C-alpha positions in Angstrom: -19.9 -28.8 -13.0 -21.1 -28.6 -9.0 -17.8 -26.5 -8.8 -18.8 -24.2 -11.2 -20.9 -22.2 -9.2 -18.9 -21.7 -6.1 -15.7 -21.0 -8.1 -17.6 -18.3 -10.0 -18.9 -16.9 -6.8 -15.5 -16.6 -5.2 -14.1 -15.1 -8.3 -16.8 -12.1 -8.5 -16.6 -11.5 -5.1 -12.6 -10.8 -5.6 -13.2 -8.7 -8.6 -15.2 -6.6 -6.6 -12.8 -6.2 -3.9 -9.8 -5.6 -6.3 -11.6 -3.3 -8.2 -12.7 -0.9 -5.3 -8.9 0.6 -4.4 -8.9 1.4 -8.2 -12.2 3.1 -8.5 -11.3 5.1 -5.2 -7.8 6.0 -7.1 -5.8 5.2 -3.7 -2.1 4.2 -4.7 -1.6 1.1 -2.6 0.7 -1.6 -3.5 -0.3 -4.7 -5.1 0.5 -7.1 -1.9 -2.2 -4.5 -0.6 -4.6 -4.9 -3.1 -5.0 -8.6 -2.9 -5.0 -8.5 0.9 -8.0 -6.1 0.8 -10.2 -7.6 -1.7 -11.7 -10.6 0.2 -12.6 -7.6 2.9 -13.5 -5.4 0.5 -15.7 -7.5 -1.8 -17.8 -9.4 1.0 -17.8 -5.7 3.0 -19.5 -4.2 -0.2 -22.0 -7.2 -1.1 -22.8 -7.9 2.5 -23.6 -3.9 3.0 -25.6 -3.5 0.1 -27.7 -7.2 0.5 -28.2 -6.1 4.1 -29.6 -2.6 3.2 -31.6 -3.5 0.3 -33.3 -6.8 2.1 -33.6 -5.9 5.6 -34.2 -2.2 5.5 -35.1 -0.9 2.4 -37.4 -4.4 2.1 -36.2 -4.6 -1.8 -36.0 -8.1 -2.3 -32.8 -9.2 -3.9 -31.0 -12.3 -4.5 -27.3 -12.5 -4.0 -26.5 -13.7 -7.6 -28.1 -10.3 -9.0 -26.7 -8.3 -6.9 -23.4 -9.4 -6.8 -23.2 -9.4 -10.8 -24.9 -5.9 -10.9 -21.8 -4.5 -8.5 -19.2 -6.2 -10.4 -20.1 -4.9 -14.0 -20.7 -1.2 -12.1 -17.4 -1.4 -10.6 -15.5 -2.3 -13.6 -17.2 0.4 -15.5 -15.8 2.5 -13.2 -12.3 0.9 -13.1 -9.8 3.8 -14.1 -6.1 3.0 -14.9 -3.4 4.5 -12.9 0.1 4.1 -11.3 0.1 1.6 -8.2 3.1 2.2 -5.1 6.3 -0.2 -6.7 6.4 -3.0 -5.0 9.9 -3.1 -3.2 12.0 -5.8 -4.7 12.1 -8.9 -2.3 15.3 -9.4 -1.3 16.3 -13.2 -1.2 18.5 -13.4 2.1 18.5 -16.5 4.7 16.4 -14.5 7.2 13.8 -13.5 4.8 13.7 -16.8 3.7 13.2 -18.2 7.2 10.8 -15.9 7.8 9.0 -16.5 4.6 8.7 -20.0 5.2 7.7 -19.4 9.0 4.7 -17.5 7.7 3.8 -20.0 5.1 3.9 -22.5 7.6 1.0 -20.6 10.3 -0.8 -19.9 7.2 -0.8 -23.8 5.9 -1.6 -24.5 9.3 -4.5 -22.1 9.4 -6.1 -23.0 6.3 -6.0 -26.9 6.9 -7.2 -26.7 10.6 -10.4 -24.7 9.3 -11.2 -26.7 6.3 -10.8 -30.2 7.5 -12.9 -29.4 10.8 -16.2 -28.4 10.8 -17.1 -25.5 13.1 -16.5 -26.9 16.4 -16.9 -23.8 18.8 -19.4 -23.8 20.7 -21.0 -20.1 20.0 -19.3 -20.4 15.9 -22.0 -23.4 15.9 -25.1 -22.2 17.7 -24.9 -18.3 16.8 -23.2 -17.5 14.0 -23.6 -20.3 11.5 -27.1 -20.7 12.8 -28.2 -17.8 12.2 -27.1 -18.2 8.4 -28.9 -21.2 8.0 -31.7 -19.5 9.7 -31.3 -17.0 6.5 -31.1 -19.9 4.5 -34.7 -20.9 5.7 -36.3 -18.4 6.4 -35.0 -15.4 4.2 -34.6 -12.8 7.1 -33.6 -12.4 11.0 -37.5 -12.2 12.1 -37.5 -15.7 13.2 -34.5 -14.7 15.8 -36.2 -11.7 17.1 -39.3 -14.2 18.1 -37.1 -17.2 19.5 -33.2 -16.2 20.3 -33.8 -12.3 21.1 -30.6 -12.2 22.8 -29.1 -13.2 19.3 -29.8 -10.1 18.2 -27.2 -8.1 20.5 -24.8 -9.5 17.9 -24.0 -7.9 14.8 -24.6 -9.9 11.4 -21.3 -9.5 9.2 -20.0 -12.8 9.8 -23.5 -14.5 9.4 -24.3 -13.0 6.2 -20.9 -14.1 4.8 -21.9 -17.7 5.9 -25.2 -17.1 4.2 -23.6 -16.1 1.0 -21.3 -19.3 0.7 -24.0 -21.3 1.5 -26.3 -20.1 -1.2 -23.4 -20.4 -3.6 -23.0 -24.2 -3.3 -20.5 -24.7 -0.4 -21.2 -27.0 2.1 -19.6 -25.2 4.7 -18.5 -21.6 5.0 -14.7 -22.2 6.9 -13.0 -21.1 3.7 -14.0 -17.3 4.7 -11.1 -17.5 7.8 -8.6 -18.6 5.5 -8.9 -16.3 3.1 -9.2 -13.6 5.0 -6.3 -14.7 7.2 -4.1 -14.8 4.1 -5.4 -11.8 2.7 -4.8 -10.1 6.3 -1.1 -11.1 6.2 -0.3 -9.8 2.3 -2.1 -6.3 3.8 0.3 -5.9 6.5 3.3 -7.0 4.7 2.3 -4.5 1.5 1.2 -1.7 3.8 4.6 -1.9 6.4 7.0 -2.5 3.5 5.5 1.0 2.1 4.9 2.7 5.3 8.8 2.3 6.8 10.1 1.8 2.9 11.5 -1.7 3.8 10.3 -4.8 2.8 12.5 -6.8 5.5 10.6 -5.0 7.7 7.1 -5.8 6.2 7.9 -9.6 6.2 8.7 -9.4 9.4 5.7 -7.7 10.9 3.6 -9.9 8.9 5.4 -13.1 10.2 5.2 -12.4 14.0 2.0 -11.2 13.8 0.5 -15.0 12.3 2.5 -17.0 14.3 2.0 -15.1 17.6 -0.2 -18.1 19.3 -3.1 -16.3 20.2 -3.7 -14.4 16.9 -3.0 -18.3 15.1 -5.6 -20.0 17.5 -8.1 -17.8 16.6 -7.5 -17.8 13.1 -9.6 -21.0 12.9 -12.2 -21.0 15.4 -15.2 -19.5 13.1 -15.4 -16.9 15.3 -15.6 -13.3 14.2 -12.8 -12.2 16.9 -10.3 -12.8 14.4 -12.1 -10.8 11.6 -12.8 -8.3 14.1 -9.2 -7.3 14.8 -8.5 -7.8 11.1 -10.5 -5.1 10.1 -9.8 -2.6 13.1 -6.5 -3.2 12.3 -6.8 -2.6 8.7 -8.9 0.6 9.2 -5.8 2.1 11.4 -3.4 1.8 8.9 -5.8 3.7 6.3 -6.3 6.4 8.9 -2.6 6.9 8.8 -2.6 7.2 5.3 -5.7 9.3 5.4 -3.6 12.0 7.9 -1.7 12.6 4.7 -4.2 11.7 1.7 -7.7 12.6 2.5 -9.3 10.0 0.4 -7.9 7.1 2.3 -10.6 8.2 5.0 -13.2 6.7 2.8 -11.5 3.2 3.0 -10.9 3.2 7.1 -14.2 4.7 7.6 -15.8 1.8 5.2 -13.4 -1.2 7.3 -14.2 0.2 10.7 -17.9 0.3 9.6 -17.4 -2.9 8.7 -15.6 -4.2 12.1 -18.9 -2.4 14.3 -20.6 -4.5 11.7 -18.8 -7.3 12.8 -19.0 -6.8 16.7 -20.0 -3.8 18.7 -17.3 -3.3 21.0 -16.6 0.3 21.8 -12.8 -0.4 20.4 -13.9 2.0 17.2 -13.6 4.6 19.6 -10.1 4.5 19.5 -9.6 5.2 15.8 -12.3 7.8 15.8 -11.0 9.5 18.5 -7.6 9.8 17.1 -8.8 11.3 13.7 -10.7 14.2 15.1 -8.2 14.9 17.6 -5.3 15.4 14.9 -7.7 17.4 12.6 -8.5 19.7 15.4 -4.7 19.9 16.2 -3.9 20.3 12.5 -7.0 22.6 12.0 -7.5 19.7 8.7 -11.0 18.5 8.4 -11.2 17.1 5.1 -10.4 13.8 6.2 -13.1 13.9 8.7 -16.2 14.2 6.0 -15.5 11.1 3.8 -15.0 9.0 6.9 -18.1 9.7 8.5 -20.0 9.5 5.3 -19.3 5.6 4.9 -18.9 5.2 9.0 -22.0 6.4 10.4 -24.3 4.8 8.0 -23.1 1.4 8.2 -22.8 1.1 12.0 -26.7 2.0 12.0 -27.8 -0.7 9.8 -28.1 -3.7 12.3 -29.6 -1.3 15.6 -32.0 0.2 13.0 -33.2 -3.6 11.8 -33.0 -4.7 15.2 -35.4 -2.3 16.5 -37.6 -2.5 13.9 -38.0 -6.5 14.1 -37.4 -6.5 18.1 -40.7 -7.8 19.7 -40.9 -7.6 24.0 -40.5 -10.7 25.5 -43.6 -11.9 27.3 -44.4 -11.1 31.1 -43.8 -14.6 32.1 -40.4 -14.6 30.7 -39.4 -11.1 32.1 -40.9 -12.6 35.5 -38.1 -16.0 34.6 -35.3 -13.3 33.9 -35.8 -11.1 37.0 -36.2 -14.0 39.3 -33.1 -15.7 37.5 -31.0 -11.7 37.9 -32.4 -12.1 41.6 -31.2 -15.4 42.3 -27.6 -14.8 40.5 -26.6 -12.2 42.4 -27.4 -13.1 46.1 -24.5 -13.7 47.8 -21.0 -12.4 47.2 -19.9 -12.3 43.8 -16.2 -12.1 43.6 -16.1 -8.4 42.4 -18.8 -7.4 44.5 -19.7 -7.4 48.2 -23.2 -7.3 49.9 -24.1 -4.5 51.3 -28.0 -4.5 52.7 -29.0 -6.1 49.3 -26.6 -3.2 47.4 -23.4 -4.0 46.0 -20.1 -2.4 45.8 -17.9 -3.1 42.9 -14.0 -4.1 43.6 -11.6 -3.6 41.3 -8.5 -5.5 42.7 -10.3 -8.7 41.9 -11.3 -7.9 38.5 -7.1 -7.0 38.0 -6.4 -10.4 39.3 -8.6 -12.0 36.9 -7.6 -10.2 34.1 -3.7 -10.3 34.4 -3.8 -14.2 33.4 -5.8 -13.8 30.6 -4.1 -10.8 28.9 -0.8 -12.5 29.3 -1.8 -15.5 28.2 -3.1 -13.2 24.8 -0.3 -10.6 24.8 2.7 -12.2 26.5 5.6 -9.2 27.1 3.8 -7.4 24.2 2.9 -4.0 26.1 5.8 -4.2 28.2 7.9 -3.7 25.4 5.5 -1.4 23.6 6.0 0.8 27.0 9.9 0.2 27.2 9.8 1.6 23.2 7.5 4.8 23.9 9.3 5.6 27.2 12.3 5.9 25.2 10.7 7.9 22.1 9.8 10.2 25.2 13.0 10.8 26.3 15.8 10.8 23.6 13.5 12.0 20.5 11.5 14.1 22.8 8.3 13.1 20.8 6.1 9.7 20.5 5.3 8.7 16.9 1.6 8.1 16.2 1.7 4.2 16.0 3.3 3.9 19.3 0.4 6.0 20.6 -1.8 4.1 18.9 -0.2 0.8 20.2 -0.1 2.0 23.7 -3.8 3.0 23.6 -5.0 -0.5 22.5 -4.3 -2.3 25.5 -4.7 0.4 28.0 -8.9 0.5 25.7 -9.2 -3.2 26.3 -8.1 -3.2 30.4 -10.4 0.0 30.8 -13.2 -1.7 28.3 -13.1 -4.7 30.8 -13.1 -2.9 34.0 -16.2 -1.0 33.0 -17.8 -3.7 31.7 -17.5 -5.9 34.8 -18.5 -3.1 36.7 -22.2 -3.2 35.0 -22.1 -7.2 34.8 -22.0 -9.8 37.8 -21.4 -12.8 35.4 -17.4 -11.1 34.0 -15.7 -14.5 36.3 -17.0 -16.7 33.4 -15.7 -14.8 30.4 -11.6 -15.9 30.8 -11.7 -17.5 27.3 -13.8 -14.5 25.7 -11.1 -11.8 27.1 -8.4 -14.0 25.9 -9.9 -14.0 22.4 -10.8 -10.3 22.4 -7.6 -9.0 23.4 -5.9 -10.8 20.6 -7.5 -7.2 18.8 -4.2 -5.5 20.4 -1.2 -7.7 19.0 -1.2 -6.7 15.1 -0.7 -3.1 15.6 1.4 -3.6 18.8 3.5 -5.8 16.3 3.8 -2.6 13.8 4.7 -0.7 16.4 7.6 -2.2 17.4 9.2 -3.4 14.5 8.9 0.0 12.5 10.1 1.6 15.9 13.0 4.3 15.1 14.4 2.8 18.3 16.4 -0.2 16.1 17.9 2.4 13.5 19.1 4.1 16.3 20.9 2.0 18.2 22.7 0.6 15.1 24.1 4.2 14.1 24.3 5.5 17.7 21.9 7.6 20.0 22.8 11.5 19.2 
């Protein structure tokens, strides 16, 4: 009997996520729809719950909200044909790839479910906030006792809170659910985009067996969910350039990414969408994209501005004194010059190389080779290749800008390693779907 409520909770969440593509009449394959279910289900419920309870001040519990949303979506559940699933060819190589994927997914699942949350940030920040929600019912306590934690958006904490409210003793099931869902969407989307189920399976396998992705999948930190949401948003952004209604899904997924972490990498898909719409003089995809994206990204800042209380004067004095003590002397990337500090780029670059190489390996070099090849032999570069090239550059530029403003950047080696994984999925997509492989089979003409 104790299992009924948790199981019912998961079923309802997945039904919500399963229904959204059909309500929007998005023609995607069944694997994409299955994989999107946890992201869309948790995403819609979290946004609505946060909007009602913390911004509109309408007290509503998760069960009535979840039940109401499920019923409403089913009422508007239209029937229509989906993109047919491409037949899976049982070649020896495909069986090997599928076996590797299943091993990676099973390993991630066992790690997540066997061990409790152990990463310090996962325990003391994101999961702790969920338990404070259980105790206090809001984030106001954080603004008084832990104001620094308000800098981190609440998406993962909200999902942890829902798990605890539904009767789960741990929220770690979230991570294998979304990791498996991510694998399904990659397989389905790449198969549909490239018209090859083998390329879909190859891409999905290469992504989940990449060591840095696999490692992040069971840490209980929001980096992996942020990576998944950003990648999925880029997938459906590419669809939106041909079919405008996909921009609603892309904007929602990108909004959820910002609701998970507020780093400025969302500028990459937004810039691409605006640039291409201006170039093609076709502005219809912009409207649904920004109609859903902009309200979501302002939910958390609006709430934190309303509850954040200024620290007392003595606390400000302590922080100023600590900052003064920290900046005395010479830091790795700064030089003391009569009390002022000059930023040096070279130490930052030297610092970044080991972490980025540990996360990426030689993938950016391979992408650069394919980029140059397409430019020389095809006289044009595909949009996927442009995005895959822009993402590593944005990580490098982003960290350099951060280091130029924060003297504690030498302590962020592991953080840079984890954040850099957001590049990997789309880079693998670009590599596998590149026209280079087809050309070398038939000969370059």
